[in-house]
PDB file of N, CA, C, O and CB in Angstrom:
ATOM      1  N   VAL A   1      99.585  90.434  86.730  1.00  0.00           N
ATOM      2  CA  VAL A   1     101.142  90.767  86.954  1.00  0.00           C
ATOM      3  C   VAL A   1     101.118  92.398  86.804  1.00  0.00           C
ATOM      4  O   VAL A   1     100.463  93.011  85.961  1.00  0.00           O
ATOM      5  CB  VAL A   1     102.280  89.941  85.678  1.00  0.00           C
ATOM      6  N   ARG A   2     101.878  92.907  87.692  1.00  0.00           N
ATOM      7  CA  ARG A   2     102.201  94.120  87.871  1.00  0.00           C
ATOM      8  C   ARG A   2     103.528  94.552  88.136  1.00  0.00           C
ATOM      9  O   ARG A   2     103.934  94.335  89.278  1.00  0.00           O
ATOM     10  CB  ARG A   2     101.524  94.486  88.686  1.00  0.00           C
ATOM     11  N   LEU A   3     104.418  95.206  87.212  1.00  0.00           N
ATOM     12  CA  LEU A   3     105.644  95.456  87.394  1.00  0.00           C
ATOM     13  C   LEU A   3     105.956  96.926  87.367  1.00  0.00           C
ATOM     14  O   LEU A   3     105.806  97.526  86.303  1.00  0.00           O
ATOM     15  CB  LEU A   3     106.332  94.751  86.507  1.00  0.00           C
ATOM     16  N   ARG A   4     106.413  97.621  88.536  1.00  0.00           N
ATOM     17  CA  ARG A   4     106.457  99.051  88.581  1.00  0.00           C
ATOM     18  C   ARG A   4     107.824  99.582  89.144  1.00  0.00           C
ATOM     19  O   ARG A   4     108.439  99.003  90.040  1.00  0.00           O
ATOM     20  CB  ARG A   4     105.287  99.554  89.428  1.00  0.00           C
ATOM     21  N   ILE A   5     108.183 100.585  88.614  1.00  0.00           N
ATOM     22  CA  ILE A   5     109.481 101.364  89.219  1.00  0.00           C
ATOM     23  C   ILE A   5     109.012 102.496  89.899  1.00  0.00           C
ATOM     24  O   ILE A   5     108.151 103.296  89.534  1.00  0.00           O
ATOM     25  CB  ILE A   5     110.563 101.873  88.126  1.00  0.00           C
ATOM     26  N   TYR A   6     109.730 102.471  91.015  1.00  0.00           N
ATOM     27  CA  TYR A   6     109.475 103.473  92.103  1.00  0.00           C
ATOM     28  C   TYR A   6     110.603 104.272  92.510  1.00  0.00           C
ATOM     29  O   TYR A   6     111.650 103.631  92.591  1.00  0.00           O
ATOM     30  CB  TYR A   6     108.990 102.833  93.278  1.00  0.00           C
ATOM     31  N   ASN A   7     110.678 105.592  92.808  1.00  0.00           N
ATOM     32  CA  ASN A   7     111.910 106.254  93.235  1.00  0.00           C
ATOM     33  C   ASN A   7     112.111 106.035  94.587  1.00  0.00           C
ATOM     34  O   ASN A   7     111.254 105.329  95.118  1.00  0.00           O
ATOM     35  CB  ASN A   7     111.926 107.669  92.982  1.00  0.00           C
ATOM     36  N   LEU A   8     113.170 106.522  95.419  1.00  0.00           N
ATOM     37  CA  LEU A   8     113.355 106.183  96.743  1.00  0.00           C
ATOM     38  C   LEU A   8     112.447 106.782  97.805  1.00  0.00           C
ATOM     39  O   LEU A   8     112.488 106.518  99.007  1.00  0.00           O
ATOM     40  CB  LEU A   8     114.622 106.482  97.035  1.00  0.00           C
ATOM     41  N   ALA A   9     111.592 107.654  97.172  1.00  0.00           N
ATOM     42  CA  ALA A   9     110.436 108.273  97.911  1.00  0.00           C
ATOM     43  C   ALA A   9     109.325 107.423  98.003  1.00  0.00           C
ATOM     44  O   ALA A   9     108.455 107.732  98.817  1.00  0.00           O
ATOM     45  CB  ALA A   9     109.980 109.500  97.307  1.00  0.00           C
ATOM     46  N   GLY A  10     109.175 106.323  97.267  1.00  0.00           N
ATOM     47  CA  GLY A  10     108.195 105.723  97.165  1.00  0.00           C
ATOM     48  C   GLY A  10     107.192 105.784  96.019  1.00  0.00           C
ATOM     49  O   GLY A  10     106.378 104.898  95.763  1.00  0.00           O
ATOM     50  N   GLN A  11     107.337 106.881  95.388  1.00  0.00           N
ATOM     51  CA  GLN A  11     106.502 107.296  94.405  1.00  0.00           C
ATOM     52  C   GLN A  11     106.678 106.543  93.009  1.00  0.00           C
ATOM     53  O   GLN A  11     107.788 106.471  92.483  1.00  0.00           O
ATOM     54  CB  GLN A  11     106.703 108.719  94.277  1.00  0.00           C
ATOM     55  N   PRO A  12     105.427 105.930  92.373  1.00  0.00           N
ATOM     56  CA  PRO A  12     105.728 105.325  91.133  1.00  0.00           C
ATOM     57  C   PRO A  12     106.196 106.269  90.093  1.00  0.00           C
ATOM     58  O   PRO A  12     105.732 107.399  89.945  1.00  0.00           O
ATOM     59  CB  PRO A  12     104.598 104.627  90.660  1.00  0.00           C
ATOM     60  N   VAL A  13     107.265 105.674  89.285  1.00  0.00           N
ATOM     61  CA  VAL A  13     107.636 106.495  88.144  1.00  0.00           C
ATOM     62  C   VAL A  13     107.345 105.820  86.755  1.00  0.00           C
ATOM     63  O   VAL A  13     107.344 106.443  85.693  1.00  0.00           O
ATOM     64  CB  VAL A  13     109.116 106.833  88.253  1.00  0.00           C
ATOM     65  N   ARG A  14     107.085 104.399  86.889  1.00  0.00           N
ATOM     66  CA  ARG A  14     106.768 103.765  85.569  1.00  0.00           C
ATOM     67  C   ARG A  14     106.291 102.581  85.874  1.00  0.00           C
ATOM     68  O   ARG A  14     106.732 101.851  86.761  1.00  0.00           O
ATOM     69  CB  ARG A  14     107.870 103.621  84.612  1.00  0.00           C
ATOM     70  N   THR A  15     105.135 102.292  84.961  1.00  0.00           N
ATOM     71  CA  THR A  15     104.616 100.998  85.329  1.00  0.00           C
ATOM     72  C   THR A  15     104.878 100.185  83.878  1.00  0.00           C
ATOM     73  O   THR A  15     104.324 100.519  82.830  1.00  0.00           O
ATOM     74  CB  THR A  15     102.911 101.085  85.880  1.00  0.00           C
ATOM     75  N   LEU A  16     105.770  99.117  83.993  1.00  0.00           N
ATOM     76  CA  LEU A  16     106.192  98.418  82.896  1.00  0.00           C
ATOM     77  C   LEU A  16     105.153  97.251  82.243  1.00  0.00           C
ATOM     78  O   LEU A  16     105.088  96.902  81.065  1.00  0.00           O
ATOM     79  CB  LEU A  16     107.476  97.827  83.335  1.00  0.00           C
ATOM     80  N   ALA A  17     104.347  96.753  83.413  1.00  0.00           N
ATOM     81  CA  ALA A  17     103.410  95.637  82.859  1.00  0.00           C
ATOM     82  C   ALA A  17     102.267  95.554  84.082  1.00  0.00           C
ATOM     83  O   ALA A  17     102.579  95.382  85.260  1.00  0.00           O
ATOM     84  CB  ALA A  17     104.318  94.011  82.581  1.00  0.00           C
ATOM     85  N   SER A  18     101.052  95.687  83.660  1.00  0.00           N
ATOM     86  CA  SER A  18      99.973  95.721  84.519  1.00  0.00           C
ATOM     87  C   SER A  18      98.815  94.976  83.725  1.00  0.00           C
ATOM     88  O   SER A  18      97.925  95.611  83.160  1.00  0.00           O
ATOM     89  CB  SER A  18      99.629  97.221  84.945  1.00  0.00           C
ATOM     90  N   SER A  19      98.876  93.731  83.719  1.00  0.00           N
ATOM     91  CA  SER A  19      97.986  92.836  82.957  1.00  0.00           C
ATOM     92  C   SER A  19      98.146  91.343  83.116  1.00  0.00           C
ATOM     93  O   SER A  19      99.119  90.986  83.781  1.00  0.00           O
ATOM     94  CB  SER A  19      98.141  93.123  81.580  1.00  0.00           C
ATOM     95  N   PHE A  20      97.535  90.623  82.730  1.00  0.00           N
ATOM     96  CA  PHE A  20      97.454  89.222  82.699  1.00  0.00           C
ATOM     97  C   PHE A  20      98.611  88.580  81.704  1.00  0.00           C
ATOM     98  O   PHE A  20      98.584  88.784  80.491  1.00  0.00           O
ATOM     99  CB  PHE A  20      95.982  88.841  82.246  1.00  0.00           C
ATOM    100  N   LEU A  21      99.506  87.881  82.273  1.00  0.00           N
ATOM    101  CA  LEU A  21     100.503  87.047  81.620  1.00  0.00           C
ATOM    102  C   LEU A  21     100.511  85.749  81.919  1.00  0.00           C
ATOM    103  O   LEU A  21     100.400  85.382  83.088  1.00  0.00           O
ATOM    104  CB  LEU A  21     101.704  87.452  81.837  1.00  0.00           C
ATOM    105  N   PRO A  22     100.648  84.852  80.861  1.00  0.00           N
ATOM    106  CA  PRO A  22     100.478  83.393  81.054  1.00  0.00           C
ATOM    107  C   PRO A  22     101.731  83.082  81.795  1.00  0.00           C
ATOM    108  O   PRO A  22     102.712  83.824  81.834  1.00  0.00           O
ATOM    109  CB  PRO A  22     100.299  82.518  79.667  1.00  0.00           C
ATOM    110  N   ALA A  23     101.618  81.896  82.393  1.00  0.00           N
ATOM    111  CA  ALA A  23     102.819  81.360  83.243  1.00  0.00           C
ATOM    112  C   ALA A  23     104.027  81.173  82.146  1.00  0.00           C
ATOM    113  O   ALA A  23     103.860  81.019  80.937  1.00  0.00           O
ATOM    114  CB  ALA A  23     102.414  79.792  84.072  1.00  0.00           C
ATOM    115  N   GLY A  24     105.095  81.214  82.738  1.00  0.00           N
ATOM    116  CA  GLY A  24     106.290  81.075  81.978  1.00  0.00           C
ATOM    117  C   GLY A  24     107.476  82.191  82.120  1.00  0.00           C
ATOM    118  O   GLY A  24     107.444  82.847  83.160  1.00  0.00           O
ATOM    119  N   ARG A  25     108.382  82.439  81.307  1.00  0.00           N
ATOM    120  CA  ARG A  25     109.422  83.290  81.455  1.00  0.00           C
ATOM    121  C   ARG A  25     109.098  84.534  80.444  1.00  0.00           C
ATOM    122  O   ARG A  25     108.874  84.437  79.237  1.00  0.00           O
ATOM    123  CB  ARG A  25     110.796  82.515  81.171  1.00  0.00           C
ATOM    124  N   HIS A  26     109.125  85.621  81.163  1.00  0.00           N
ATOM    125  CA  HIS A  26     108.929  86.859  80.346  1.00  0.00           C
ATOM    126  C   HIS A  26     109.999  87.828  80.558  1.00  0.00           C
ATOM    127  O   HIS A  26     110.509  87.886  81.677  1.00  0.00           O
ATOM    128  CB  HIS A  26     107.626  87.524  80.649  1.00  0.00           C
ATOM    129  N   GLU A  27     110.437  88.663  79.540  1.00  0.00           N
ATOM    130  CA  GLU A  27     111.501  89.810  79.804  1.00  0.00           C
ATOM    131  C   GLU A  27     110.784  91.273  79.386  1.00  0.00           C
ATOM    132  O   GLU A  27     110.024  91.444  78.433  1.00  0.00           O
ATOM    133  CB  GLU A  27     112.999  89.522  78.794  1.00  0.00           C
ATOM    134  N   LEU A  28     111.142  92.081  80.167  1.00  0.00           N
ATOM    135  CA  LEU A  28     110.725  93.394  79.972  1.00  0.00           C
ATOM    136  C   LEU A  28     111.819  94.410  80.026  1.00  0.00           C
ATOM    137  O   LEU A  28     112.645  94.269  80.928  1.00  0.00           O
ATOM    138  CB  LEU A  28     109.738  93.702  80.916  1.00  0.00           C
ATOM    139  N   ALA A  29     111.963  95.486  79.138  1.00  0.00           N
ATOM    140  CA  ALA A  29     112.963  96.407  79.213  1.00  0.00           C
ATOM    141  C   ALA A  29     112.567  97.658  79.877  1.00  0.00           C
ATOM    142  O   ALA A  29     111.444  98.126  79.692  1.00  0.00           O
ATOM    143  CB  ALA A  29     113.444  96.658  77.955  1.00  0.00           C
ATOM    144  N   TRP A  30     113.476  98.251  80.682  1.00  0.00           N
ATOM    145  CA  TRP A  30     113.305  99.546  81.042  1.00  0.00           C
ATOM    146  C   TRP A  30     114.341 100.512  80.676  1.00  0.00           C
ATOM    147  O   TRP A  30     115.498 100.336  81.057  1.00  0.00           O
ATOM    148  CB  TRP A  30     113.127  99.579  82.323  1.00  0.00           C
ATOM    149  N   GLU A  31     113.979 101.604  79.903  1.00  0.00           N
ATOM    150  CA  GLU A  31     115.087 102.310  79.276  1.00  0.00           C
ATOM    151  C   GLU A  31     115.405 103.641  79.975  1.00  0.00           C
ATOM    152  O   GLU A  31     115.881 104.620  79.401  1.00  0.00           O
ATOM    153  CB  GLU A  31     114.770 102.560  77.813  1.00  0.00           C
ATOM    154  N   GLY A  32     115.051 103.558  81.438  1.00  0.00           N
ATOM    155  CA  GLY A  32     115.346 104.706  82.364  1.00  0.00           C
ATOM    156  C   GLY A  32     114.431 105.949  82.247  1.00  0.00           C
ATOM    157  O   GLY A  32     114.846 107.050  82.608  1.00  0.00           O
ATOM    158  N   ARG A  33     113.141 105.769  81.723  1.00  0.00           N
ATOM    159  CA  ARG A  33     112.192 107.005  81.415  1.00  0.00           C
ATOM    160  C   ARG A  33     111.189 106.587  82.140  1.00  0.00           C
ATOM    161  O   ARG A  33     110.990 105.430  82.512  1.00  0.00           O
ATOM    162  CB  ARG A  33     111.747 107.351  79.894  1.00  0.00           C
ATOM    163  N   ASP A  34     110.298 107.890  82.431  1.00  0.00           N
ATOM    164  CA  ASP A  34     109.256 107.823  83.343  1.00  0.00           C
ATOM    165  C   ASP A  34     107.865 107.693  82.453  1.00  0.00           C
ATOM    166  O   ASP A  34     107.912 107.619  81.225  1.00  0.00           O
ATOM    167  CB  ASP A  34     109.313 109.136  84.318  1.00  0.00           C
ATOM    168  N   GLU A  35     106.767 107.675  83.109  1.00  0.00           N
ATOM    169  CA  GLU A  35     105.563 107.695  82.201  1.00  0.00           C
ATOM    170  C   GLU A  35     105.305 108.507  81.218  1.00  0.00           C
ATOM    171  O   GLU A  35     104.415 108.191  80.429  1.00  0.00           O
ATOM    172  CB  GLU A  35     104.601 107.821  82.784  1.00  0.00           C
ATOM    173  N   GLN A  36     106.030 109.736  81.048  1.00  0.00           N
ATOM    174  CA  GLN A  36     105.909 110.762  80.011  1.00  0.00           C
ATOM    175  C   GLN A  36     107.033 110.631  79.113  1.00  0.00           C
ATOM    176  O   GLN A  36     107.196 111.498  78.254  1.00  0.00           O
ATOM    177  CB  GLN A  36     105.848 112.157  80.571  1.00  0.00           C
ATOM    178  N   ARG A  37     107.991 109.454  79.224  1.00  0.00           N
ATOM    179  CA  ARG A  37     109.204 109.263  78.431  1.00  0.00           C
ATOM    180  C   ARG A  37     110.197 110.221  78.542  1.00  0.00           C
ATOM    181  O   ARG A  37     110.961 110.431  77.599  1.00  0.00           O
ATOM    182  CB  ARG A  37     108.925 109.172  77.134  1.00  0.00           C
ATOM    183  N   ARG A  38     110.283 110.911  79.739  1.00  0.00           N
ATOM    184  CA  ARG A  38     111.290 111.787  80.284  1.00  0.00           C
ATOM    185  C   ARG A  38     112.460 110.978  80.872  1.00  0.00           C
ATOM    186  O   ARG A  38     112.319 110.068  81.689  1.00  0.00           O
ATOM    187  CB  ARG A  38     110.671 112.696  81.349  1.00  0.00           C
ATOM    188  N   GLU A  39     113.492 111.355  80.428  1.00  0.00           N
ATOM    189  CA  GLU A  39     114.749 110.466  81.010  1.00  0.00           C
ATOM    190  C   GLU A  39     114.903 110.768  82.506  1.00  0.00           C
ATOM    191  O   GLU A  39     114.871 111.940  82.882  1.00  0.00           O
ATOM    192  CB  GLU A  39     116.257 110.842  80.230  1.00  0.00           C
ATOM    193  N   LEU A  40     115.072 109.750  83.386  1.00  0.00           N
ATOM    194  CA  LEU A  40     115.312 110.084  84.820  1.00  0.00           C
ATOM    195  C   LEU A  40     116.789 110.153  85.231  1.00  0.00           C
ATOM    196  O   LEU A  40     117.684 109.716  84.507  1.00  0.00           O
ATOM    197  CB  LEU A  40     114.628 109.060  85.692  1.00  0.00           C
ATOM    198  N   ALA A  41     116.959 110.609  86.187  1.00  0.00           N
ATOM    199  CA  ALA A  41     118.439 110.932  86.496  1.00  0.00           C
ATOM    200  C   ALA A  41     119.009 109.650  87.141  1.00  0.00           C
ATOM    201  O   ALA A  41     118.328 108.805  87.723  1.00  0.00           O
ATOM    202  CB  ALA A  41     118.619 112.264  87.535  1.00  0.00           C
ATOM    203  N   SER A  42     120.152 109.619  86.990  1.00  0.00           N
ATOM    204  CA  SER A  42     121.009 108.583  87.473  1.00  0.00           C
ATOM    205  C   SER A  42     120.649 108.126  88.902  1.00  0.00           C
ATOM    206  O   SER A  42     120.354 109.110  89.580  1.00  0.00           O
ATOM    207  CB  SER A  42     122.425 109.056  87.420  1.00  0.00           C
ATOM    208  N   GLY A  43     120.568 106.922  89.618  1.00  0.00           N
ATOM    209  CA  GLY A  43     120.431 106.884  90.996  1.00  0.00           C
ATOM    210  C   GLY A  43     119.789 105.567  91.146  1.00  0.00           C
ATOM    211  O   GLY A  43     119.676 104.748  90.234  1.00  0.00           O
ATOM    212  N   VAL A  44     119.303 105.390  92.573  1.00  0.00           N
ATOM    213  CA  VAL A  44     118.692 104.102  93.058  1.00  0.00           C
ATOM    214  C   VAL A  44     117.239 104.116  92.818  1.00  0.00           C
ATOM    215  O   VAL A  44     116.567 105.102  93.122  1.00  0.00           O
ATOM    216  CB  VAL A  44     118.954 103.859  94.558  1.00  0.00           C
ATOM    217  N   TYR A  45     116.805 103.225  92.367  1.00  0.00           N
ATOM    218  CA  TYR A  45     115.297 102.914  92.065  1.00  0.00           C
ATOM    219  C   TYR A  45     114.856 101.613  92.628  1.00  0.00           C
ATOM    220  O   TYR A  45     115.638 100.679  92.804  1.00  0.00           O
ATOM    221  CB  TYR A  45     115.010 102.868  90.526  1.00  0.00           C
ATOM    222  N   LEU A  46     113.507 101.565  92.926  1.00  0.00           N
ATOM    223  CA  LEU A  46     113.054 100.380  93.292  1.00  0.00           C
ATOM    224  C   LEU A  46     112.203  99.602  92.167  1.00  0.00           C
ATOM    225  O   LEU A  46     111.460 100.241  91.422  1.00  0.00           O
ATOM    226  CB  LEU A  46     112.313 100.606  94.491  1.00  0.00           C
ATOM    227  N   VAL A  47     112.325  98.289  92.072  1.00  0.00           N
ATOM    228  CA  VAL A  47     111.355  97.702  91.148  1.00  0.00           C
ATOM    229  C   VAL A  47     110.559  96.734  92.065  1.00  0.00           C
ATOM    230  O   VAL A  47     111.072  96.165  93.029  1.00  0.00           O
ATOM    231  CB  VAL A  47     112.068  96.945  89.853  1.00  0.00           C
ATOM    232  N   ARG A  48     109.246  96.590  91.681  1.00  0.00           N
ATOM    233  CA  ARG A  48     108.210  95.764  92.465  1.00  0.00           C
ATOM    234  C   ARG A  48     107.535  95.102  91.624  1.00  0.00           C
ATOM    235  O   ARG A  48     106.982  95.681  90.688  1.00  0.00           O
ATOM    236  CB  ARG A  48     107.279  96.470  93.290  1.00  0.00           C
ATOM    237  N   LEU A  49     107.454  93.802  91.791  1.00  0.00           N
ATOM    238  CA  LEU A  49     106.786  92.751  90.955  1.00  0.00           C
ATOM    239  C   LEU A  49     105.791  92.203  91.892  1.00  0.00           C
ATOM    240  O   LEU A  49     106.053  91.808  93.028  1.00  0.00           O
ATOM    241  CB  LEU A  49     107.786  91.600  90.371  1.00  0.00           C
ATOM    242  N   GLU A  50     104.504  92.210  91.276  1.00  0.00           N
ATOM    243  CA  GLU A  50     103.233  91.659  92.177  1.00  0.00           C
ATOM    244  C   GLU A  50     102.643  90.590  91.204  1.00  0.00           C
ATOM    245  O   GLU A  50     102.114  90.987  90.166  1.00  0.00           O
ATOM    246  CB  GLU A  50     101.956  92.955  92.611  1.00  0.00           C
ATOM    247  N   ALA A  51     102.695  89.448  91.441  1.00  0.00           N
ATOM    248  CA  ALA A  51     101.825  88.457  90.716  1.00  0.00           C
ATOM    249  C   ALA A  51     101.559  87.187  91.737  1.00  0.00           C
ATOM    250  O   ALA A  51     102.270  86.626  92.570  1.00  0.00           O
ATOM    251  CB  ALA A  51     102.601  87.950  89.262  1.00  0.00           C
ATOM    252  N   GLY A  52     100.195  86.994  91.280  1.00  0.00           N
ATOM    253  CA  GLY A  52      99.828  85.612  92.107  1.00  0.00           C
ATOM    254  C   GLY A  52      99.616  85.764  93.509  1.00  0.00           C
ATOM    255  O   GLY A  52      99.597  84.742  94.195  1.00  0.00           O
ATOM    256  N   GLY A  53      99.451  86.890  94.047  1.00  0.00           N
ATOM    257  CA  GLY A  53      99.242  87.205  95.526  1.00  0.00           C
ATOM    258  C   GLY A  53     100.490  87.503  96.121  1.00  0.00           C
ATOM    259  O   GLY A  53     100.473  88.047  97.225  1.00  0.00           O
ATOM    260  N   LEU A  54     101.650  87.220  95.540  1.00  0.00           N
ATOM    261  CA  LEU A  54     103.040  87.268  96.068  1.00  0.00           C
ATOM    262  C   LEU A  54     103.619  88.796  95.497  1.00  0.00           C
ATOM    263  O   LEU A  54     103.280  89.233  94.397  1.00  0.00           O
ATOM    264  CB  LEU A  54     104.001  85.828  95.454  1.00  0.00           C
ATOM    265  N   SER A  55     104.342  89.368  96.223  1.00  0.00           N
ATOM    266  CA  SER A  55     105.293  90.654  95.685  1.00  0.00           C
ATOM    267  C   SER A  55     106.595  90.432  96.011  1.00  0.00           C
ATOM    268  O   SER A  55     106.906  89.719  96.965  1.00  0.00           O
ATOM    269  CB  SER A  55     104.954  92.094  96.303  1.00  0.00           C
ATOM    270  N   PHE A  56     107.467  91.032  95.237  1.00  0.00           N
ATOM    271  CA  PHE A  56     108.997  91.013  95.461  1.00  0.00           C
ATOM    272  C   PHE A  56     109.422  92.469  95.310  1.00  0.00           C
ATOM    273  O   PHE A  56     108.709  93.144  94.567  1.00  0.00           O
ATOM    274  CB  PHE A  56     109.824  90.025  94.368  1.00  0.00           C
ATOM    275  N   THR A  57     110.357  93.006  95.830  1.00  0.00           N
ATOM    276  CA  THR A  57     110.936  94.298  95.725  1.00  0.00           C
ATOM    277  C   THR A  57     112.460  94.403  95.788  1.00  0.00           C
ATOM    278  O   THR A  57     113.059  94.070  96.811  1.00  0.00           O
ATOM    279  CB  THR A  57     110.387  95.089  96.743  1.00  0.00           C
ATOM    280  N   ARG A  58     113.017  94.809  94.833  1.00  0.00           N
ATOM    281  CA  ARG A  58     114.487  94.871  94.741  1.00  0.00           C
ATOM    282  C   ARG A  58     115.109  96.312  94.224  1.00  0.00           C
ATOM    283  O   ARG A  58     114.482  97.070  93.484  1.00  0.00           O
ATOM    284  CB  ARG A  58     114.926  93.718  93.756  1.00  0.00           C
ATOM    285  N   LYS A  59     116.164  96.520  94.622  1.00  0.00           N
ATOM    286  CA  LYS A  59     116.843  97.828  94.475  1.00  0.00           C
ATOM    287  C   LYS A  59     117.546  97.669  92.809  1.00  0.00           C
ATOM    288  O   LYS A  59     117.989  96.637  92.306  1.00  0.00           O
ATOM    289  CB  LYS A  59     118.133  98.059  95.891  1.00  0.00           C
ATOM    290  N   LEU A  60     117.486  98.780  92.310  1.00  0.00           N
ATOM    291  CA  LEU A  60     118.195  98.765  91.089  1.00  0.00           C
ATOM    292  C   LEU A  60     118.891 100.018  90.892  1.00  0.00           C
ATOM    293  O   LEU A  60     118.276 101.021  91.256  1.00  0.00           O
ATOM    294  CB  LEU A  60     117.328  98.493  89.977  1.00  0.00           C
ATOM    295  N   THR A  61     120.230 100.200  90.313  1.00  0.00           N
ATOM    296  CA  THR A  61     120.819 101.413  89.983  1.00  0.00           C
ATOM    297  C   THR A  61     120.810 101.949  88.662  1.00  0.00           C
ATOM    298  O   THR A  61     121.311 101.207  87.817  1.00  0.00           O
ATOM    299  CB  THR A  61     121.989 101.357  90.318  1.00  0.00           C
ATOM    300  N   LEU A  62     120.378 103.023  88.271  1.00  0.00           N
ATOM    301  CA  LEU A  62     120.322 103.574  86.869  1.00  0.00           C
ATOM    302  C   LEU A  62     121.566 104.468  86.727  1.00  0.00           C
ATOM    303  O   LEU A  62     121.753 105.473  87.413  1.00  0.00           O
ATOM    304  CB  LEU A  62     118.933 104.425  86.577  1.00  0.00           C
ATOM    305  N   LEU A  63     122.463 103.976  85.701  1.00  0.00           N
ATOM    306  CA  LEU A  63     123.635 104.795  85.481  1.00  0.00           C
ATOM    307  C   LEU A  63     123.481 105.309  84.016  1.00  0.00           C
ATOM    308  O   LEU A  63     123.225 104.586  83.053  1.00  0.00           O
ATOM    309  CB  LEU A  63     125.016 103.962  85.723  1.00  0.00           C
ATOM    310  N   ARG A  64     123.697 106.824  83.977  1.00  0.00           N
ATOM    311  CA  ARG A  64     123.689 107.397  82.704  1.00  0.00           C
ATOM    312  C   ARG A  64     125.083 107.661  81.983  1.00  0.00           C
ATOM    313  O   ARG A  64     125.110 108.166  80.860  1.00  0.00           O
ATOM    314  CB  ARG A  64     122.977 108.616  82.838  1.00  0.00           C
TER     315      ARG A  64
END
């Protein structure tokens, strides 16, 4: 499983998960920070989930 946050330029800003997770429901929280723990600006970001050969991308809005 890989769960990453990207900016609208397509650059990864944070990886929330990159490991094996057993089947089932899982929850992860993103506090609006990049890999160096710096606060990111309000705006639109993309979240991409890759698991089991499938991938899903959704928009999300970060409001400060």
